C-alpha positions, 0 to 999 in steps of 0.5 A, spaced: 657 407 320 663 407 316 665 399 316 659 399 310 663 404 306 670 401 306 667 394 305 665 397 298 672 400 297 675 393 299 674 390 291 678 396 287 682 398 294 683 392 298 687 396 303 680 398 306 680 391 309 683 395 315 679 401 315 672 402 318 673 398 325 675 398 332 679 391 332 687 389 333 691 390 327 685 395 324 687 402 321 682 405 326 681 413 326 677 415 332 672 422 332 670 423 339 663 428 339 658 430 343 651 429 339 647 433 342 652 439 340 655 437 333 653 441 327 656 441 321 657 448 318 658 446 311 664 451 310 671 449 311 671 451 318 671 446 323 665 442 325 662 444 332 661 438 337 667 435 336 671 434 342 678 429 339 680 426 333 685 421 332 688 419 326 693 413 325 694 414 333 696 421 333 691 427 335 690 432 330 684 435 334 685 435 342 679 438 346 676 442 341 682 445 338 685 443 331 693 440 332 696 445 326 702 440 325 699 434 325 699 430 319 699 422 320 693 420 314 696 417 309 693 417 302 689 410 299 688 409 292 686 404 287 690 398 288 693 399 295 
């Protein structure tokens, strides 16, 4: 689901080579959700049904609650 998208971006942003898969040495962000209850509210509110989100190995959502002071993400741009 994510690897195909990151592969399309690799030619313009080589850092995407390490995104979109769970593999040693890869930059894996992980979302754990319940497929029976997940729903996008199409607002700035968090989607329902998402239990945990890890970014760069740091929890940003734990037990369905946003961790307000967690900002582990890194910006990627063309040429990186």
